[in-house]
C-alpha positions in Angstrom: 234.3 72.5 95.3 233.5 73.5 98.6 231.4 71.6 101.0 228.6 74.2 100.7 228.6 73.8 96.8 228.7 69.9 97.2 225.9 69.8 99.8 223.5 71.8 97.3 224.0 69.8 94.4 223.6 66.8 96.1 220.2 68.4 97.3 219.5 69.0 93.5 220.5 65.3 92.7 217.6 64.6 95.4 214.9 66.5 94.2 215.6 65.8 90.7 214.4 62.3 91.1 211.2 63.4 92.5 210.6 65.4 88.7 208.9 63.7 86.1 208.1 64.5 82.3 204.3 64.6 81.5 203.5 63.9 77.7 199.9 64.5 76.5 197.6 63.4 73.5 194.4 65.7 72.6 192.3 65.3 69.7 191.6 68.0 67.5 189.3 68.7 65.1 191.4 69.7 61.8 190.2 70.5 58.1 187.4 68.5 56.8 186.4 67.4 59.9 189.1 65.2 60.6 189.9 64.1 64.1 193.8 65.0 64.6 196.0 64.1 67.4 198.0 66.8 68.8 201.2 65.8 71.2 202.2 68.0 74.3 204.6 68.2 77.1 205.5 69.3 80.5 206.8 68.7 84.2 205.5 67.0 87.3 206.7 67.0 90.5 206.0 63.9 92.7 204.6 65.0 96.0 203.9 61.5 97.9 204.7 57.9 97.7 201.2 57.0 96.3 201.9 58.2 93.1 200.2 61.9 92.9 202.1 64.2 91.0 201.5 67.8 90.9 201.7 69.8 87.7 200.3 73.2 85.9 196.4 72.3 84.4 197.4 74.0 81.3 199.7 71.0 80.5 197.3 68.7 81.0 193.8 70.2 79.8 192.0 68.3 77.5 194.5 65.6 77.4 193.0 62.0 76.1 196.0 60.2 77.2 198.8 60.6 79.3 202.3 59.3 79.9 204.6 60.2 82.6 208.1 59.7 82.6 210.5 59.1 85.8 213.9 60.4 86.2 215.1 56.7 85.4 213.5 56.6 81.8 210.7 54.3 83.3 206.9 54.9 81.3 204.1 55.0 83.2 200.6 55.5 82.0 199.3 58.6 84.1 195.3 60.0 84.7 193.8 63.1 85.6 192.7 63.2 89.2 191.4 66.6 89.0 192.6 70.1 88.4 192.1 73.9 89.4 191.8 75.7 86.5 191.8 78.9 88.8 195.1 78.7 89.7 196.4 76.5 86.8 196.9 73.7 89.1 196.3 70.1 88.3 196.9 66.5 89.8 197.9 63.7 87.9 198.1 59.8 89.7 200.5 56.9 88.0 199.7 53.1 89.4 203.4 52.9 91.3 203.7 53.1 95.2 207.0 53.7 96.9 208.4 56.3 94.3 210.9 59.5 95.8 208.5 62.7 96.4 209.2 66.1 97.2 209.1 67.5 100.5 207.2 70.8 100.5 208.3 74.1 102.2 206.9 77.3 103.0 206.4 80.0 100.2 205.1 82.5 103.0 209.1 82.7 104.3 210.4 83.4 101.0 212.5 86.5 100.3 213.5 88.9 97.3 216.8 87.8 96.3 216.8 84.3 97.8 218.6 81.6 95.7 215.9 79.3 93.8 216.5 76.3 91.4 213.9 75.8 88.8 213.8 71.9 87.7 212.0 70.3 85.0 211.9 67.2 82.8 210.7 68.8 79.5 211.5 65.6 77.0 212.1 62.5 79.2 215.5 61.8 77.8 218.4 59.8 79.1 220.2 61.9 81.7 217.4 63.1 83.5 215.4 66.5 84.6 217.4 69.8 83.7 218.2 72.5 86.2 218.7 76.4 85.8 219.6 78.4 88.7 218.6 82.5 89.8 216.9 84.3 92.6 213.6 85.2 93.9 213.3 88.6 92.0 209.6 89.7 93.3 206.2 88.5 95.2 203.0 88.7 95.0 203.4 89.2 91.0 199.7 89.2 89.2 199.8 88.3 85.6 196.8 87.7 83.1 197.1 85.5 79.8 195.6 83.4 78.0 192.3 84.3 79.6 193.7 83.3 83.0 194.2 85.7 85.7 197.3 84.0 88.1 197.6 86.3 91.3 200.4 86.0 93.7 202.9 84.6 91.1 206.7 84.3 92.5 209.0 86.0 89.9 212.6 84.5 89.0 215.1 84.9 86.5 215.9 80.9 86.6 214.9 80.2 83.3 211.9 78.5 82.7 211.0 77.1 79.3 207.6 75.4 78.2 208.8 72.1 79.1 209.5 72.8 82.5 206.0 74.1 83.4 204.6 71.7 86.3 208.1 71.1 88.0 209.4 72.9 91.1 211.1 75.7 92.0 213.2 74.5 95.2 215.3 76.3 97.7 219.3 75.3 98.4 217.7 73.3 101.2 215.4 71.1 98.7 212.2 72.3 99.8 210.0 72.9 96.8 208.6 76.5 97.1 206.7 76.7 94.3 205.6 74.9 90.5 207.2 76.6 87.8 204.4 77.7 84.8 205.5 78.7 81.2 202.0 80.0 80.6 203.2 83.5 80.2 203.8 83.8 76.5 205.8 87.3 77.0 208.0 86.1 79.5 211.8 86.5 78.1 214.7 86.3 80.5 212.0 86.1 83.6 210.0 83.2 85.0 207.1 82.8 87.2 205.9 80.2 89.6 203.0 79.2 92.0 203.7 79.5 95.4 203.7 76.1 97.1 201.4 76.6 99.8 198.7 77.9 97.3 199.8 74.5 94.9 199.3 72.6 98.4 195.9 73.6 98.9 194.3 72.9 95.8 195.9 69.4 95.5 194.8 68.2 98.8 191.5 69.5 97.9 192.0 67.6 94.6 193.2 64.4 96.1 189.9 64.7 98.3 187.2 65.0 96.9 188.2 65.5 93.1 188.3 69.2 92.4 189.1 72.4 94.1 186.5 74.7 95.6 187.1 78.2 95.2 186.1 80.4 98.1 183.8 83.4 97.4 183.3 86.7 98.9 180.7 88.3 96.5 181.8 91.9 96.0 183.3 93.9 93.4 185.4 96.8 94.4 188.8 99.1 93.3 192.0 100.0 94.8 191.6 103.6 97.2 193.9 106.1 96.3 194.7 109.5 98.2 192.4 111.5 95.7 189.7 109.2 96.2 189.9 109.2 100.0 190.3 113.2 100.1 187.2 113.5 97.8 185.1 111.3 100.0 186.6 111.9 103.2 187.7 108.6 103.9 190.4 108.0 106.8 192.7 105.9 105.0 194.7 105.8 102.0 195.0 102.3 101.3 192.2 99.4 101.1 189.4 98.1 98.7 186.5 100.4 98.2 183.4 98.1 97.8 181.3 99.3 94.6 179.2 96.5 94.6 177.7 93.7 96.9 176.2 90.5 95.3 172.8 89.6 96.0 172.7 86.5 98.2 176.8 86.2 98.6 178.3 86.2 102.0 179.7 89.7 101.7 175.8 91.0 101.8 175.0 88.0 104.2 177.5 89.8 106.8 176.3 93.1 106.2 179.1 94.4 103.9 177.5 97.6 101.7 179.1 99.4 98.7 181.0 102.4 100.0 182.5 100.5 102.8 186.6 100.2 102.3 187.9 96.8 103.4 191.0 97.2 105.1 192.4 94.0 106.4 191.6 90.2 106.5 191.6 88.7 110.1 193.9 91.3 110.9 195.9 90.9 107.6 196.2 94.5 106.3 194.7 94.6 102.8 195.8 97.7 100.4 194.6 96.6 97.6 191.9 94.2 95.7 195.1 91.7 94.3 195.9 91.4 98.4 192.5 90.7 99.2 191.6 88.3 96.9 195.0 86.1 97.3 193.6 86.2 101.0 190.4 84.9 100.2 191.7 82.0 98.0 194.1 80.9 100.6 191.2 79.9 102.9 188.5 76.9 102.4 184.8 77.6 101.3 182.8 77.3 105.0 185.7 79.2 106.7 184.8 82.1 109.2 187.0 85.5 108.3 187.2 88.7 110.1 187.0 91.7 108.0 187.9 94.9 109.1 185.9 97.7 107.2 185.4 101.7 107.6 182.2 103.0 107.2 181.5 106.6 107.3 184.7 107.0 109.0 184.1 104.6 112.0 186.1 101.4 112.1 184.2 98.0 112.3 184.9 94.2 112.2 182.5 91.7 110.5 182.1 88.2 110.3 182.1 86.5 107.0 181.4 82.9 106.4 182.9 82.2 102.7 180.7 80.1 100.3 181.6 78.0 97.3 182.0 80.1 94.3 178.9 80.3 92.4 
């Protein structure tokens, strides 16, 4: 074994101690109006020494009881601090301080082909968490599943089964770059993960106030194409053509109108509506952004004060 391989294995061993099993009990109504307990499971990532654990919302949603099993087999009671259903993230807390916690990286620096490891603790079994290896296959994926639209996902060929949902996707240095999600039922041979920069934003707000406030622009639009540009005489081929502006929205207050074409936000190019949404969701309600538009062939920059989603 080379020194480099041993170093990576040491990193994985260290991070694995920060990965927990999250077991839940939900109460559901069966036939003849009986109330039946249904068990569920997933994984979680300890993100600080105060006992805060990051996991997927679909792992803990509707849970009446939560138990957390540490890497060494110790079982603790957990409670839900808050959740962000839009991004499928949630925070659980255990009453234990001094736990080992994972270091969070920067998902904006990820590159296609980069080696990553998916770690999970699906059963809380002796021997600790499981590890699968792969690469970053694609970035900025948008997936719709189970009445939820997940944007800006990381795609990997590292195996992510349902029990690994909520565990970390880490790089070779041991930094958590994403949180694995197994909410996609048809994902055979591929896995998806929520970028840690987005997950961290959700977690920080949940830990501070108990819930995540989603910022809101207040437009409807469609992706610009060359055909649409030629038909309407629009001087750009990429951007978001605004088709409707919601009354009383931040967009209306800033002066955005139907027919405008949004091409950038804070100088970040916006080629498609998915990119516009991901840039909006990276920010907070109450934050000002500069939105660049084309209106009747003239380029303008408008200041928009984002608000909480109604």
